[in-house]
C-alpha positions, 0 to 999 in steps of 0.5 A: 254580855261579855265584859271588856277589861278596859272598863265595864260592858264592851258596848255600852261602858264608857271608854277611858279617855286619852291620858292627859299627860300625853302630848300628841304632836303633828309631824311629817315623816317621808311625806306622811302626816303623823300624830306622834305621841310624846309621853314625858313619863316614859310609859309608852313606846318612844316611837308610837305614832298614828296616821293624822287621819285618826285625829277626829277619832282621837277627839272622841276619847273623852272618857264619857262615850261608849263604843256604840256612841262612838260608832254613831258619831262616826256615822258608820265610818268604822264598825264596832269591831274596828273601834274595839281593835283601835281602842285595844291598840291604844290601851296596849300602848298605855295611851288610855287612862284605863285600869290596865294602864294603872296596873302596868304603870305601877309595875313599871314604877315598882320594878324601877324601885327594886333595881340597884342600877339607874339605867340611862333614860336618854340613851338611844334618844338624845345620844347613842346607846353604844359606848364608842359612838356615845364617847365620840358624840360627847367629845365632838360636843366638847370640842365646839367651845373649849374653855381654859380649865380652872385650877380651883372651883367649888360648884357649877350651875349649868343647864340640862337643856337638850343636847341639840340645843345646848351643845356649845353651852355644855362645851364651854361650861364643862371644859372649865372643870377638866383640871379638877379631880374631886373624889365626890360630886354632889348633884342637886338638880331640878325634879321635873316629875315629882309632882306626878307622885304627890302621895310620895313627895308632898312633904319631901322636896329632896329626893335621893337615890342609892342606885348606881347611875349608868351611862353607855360604857360607864357607871357612877357609884353613889356615896351610900354612907352620905345618903344614909346620913342625910336620911337619918334626919328626914323628918326635919329636912324633908329628904327621902330615898324613895327614888321614883322621881329619878326613873326618867329624870334627865337633869342629873343624867345630862351632867353625868354625860359630860363628867364621863368625858372630862373626868376619867378618875374614880369618884362617887356621886350624890344624886339629889333631885329638888322639887318645887319651892312654890310654897315659899312665895306664899309662906316664906317662913312655913314648914318648907323653909324649915326643911330647906334650912335643915337640909342646907345645914346637912348639905354644908357639912358635905362641902369639904375640899374633895367634894364638887357640887353640880347644880342642874337647872335651866332659866326661864320657860316662856311663850304659848307652849307654857301658858303665856298669852304672848309669844316668846319673841314679844316677851324676850326683852323683859325676860332676859332682864329678869334672867340677868338679874337672877344670875347677878344675884347668884354670882353674889351668893345672894340666896335671899335676893334670889328668893325675893326676885323670883317671889315678886312675880311668883316665878312667872317666867318659870325658872326651873333652876331656882330650887336647886340654885337657891338651895345651894346658895342657902347652904353656902351663903358666902359663895361667889361666882362668875357668869360663864354664858347665857343663851336663848332658844326660841321655838319659833313654830310654837312661839315659845322659848327657854333660856339657859346659862352657866355660873361657876362658883 
């Protein structure tokens, strides 16, 4: 019997299941109903979709059925040969949790880690990949809500929400920084994907990268000496330069988009992702707190007069999309009060208050900006700030919402 590279015997071996980290979204395009495959990890092509009539067939990809069993359940609607072709189509596009996918995934990650440059992950998706069009798009966003530039500031806490949603907030927040001219920018940002690689980041909540970050028409060099200094104490401070989590992370990239427009002078960056701090809720004096305090000490030493800090994080993520039993609309009043209390603690530089506030409810509203903001305020405890804006984005069709805002320190 011929063997199938997907998994064992071509007819009786179990076909791998659809990857569980893929979101299959019904969409309409030119009057046609499609199933769009959204792969947050970026292993699939960005434009992969199937006709909606494929949904019953996709439901059979449980990881337990063979081709013969699938054909039997479909009562002859598709032949074994047709099923085999469909299975290989999914596998070729990295939609199945197969041996082939595991091999290709490892190749993608290994290739990224060997590169000297971090290519933009959102170019061609959230913004144009052509430099002139990119610059035009960013300047149009900045013109939406001009703020009078400040002459002094040490840090900005700002969102990393989609450009289509947060454009006015980005404009108001980053316009404030036009009058500054730092030589170095430390960006501490939410790590959304570190949890997919527990073998790499279980004890390493702080993830740096030495790669030059690129955007259309501009590159941002890293302060390599500072990165190496942070890495010297990585056992105590939980820092790593294994930068796999940076490959598709948008939280740093979104801030660089606006720095590219407001600052034309040369400066270096320190891109640092911060993974979840949930362990603090259960073990407030455990090993994670020790790492945070040690890293905060090293971060504080970077805070000279020529360094500016960007803190990238949104606020609450609520509603059915995020696992809540209620719609976001019904939760809005309480969530906004929770957000405002969080922001007030931030402007007062109260890191311990922020930790208590989020721990009290075990971060039930999922404030993704909590780890980077808590880290910054833990490193600079006397910092005071001002709330610049606050917004609520409601996805009515999904009964969910994300809140976001900015604080200038």
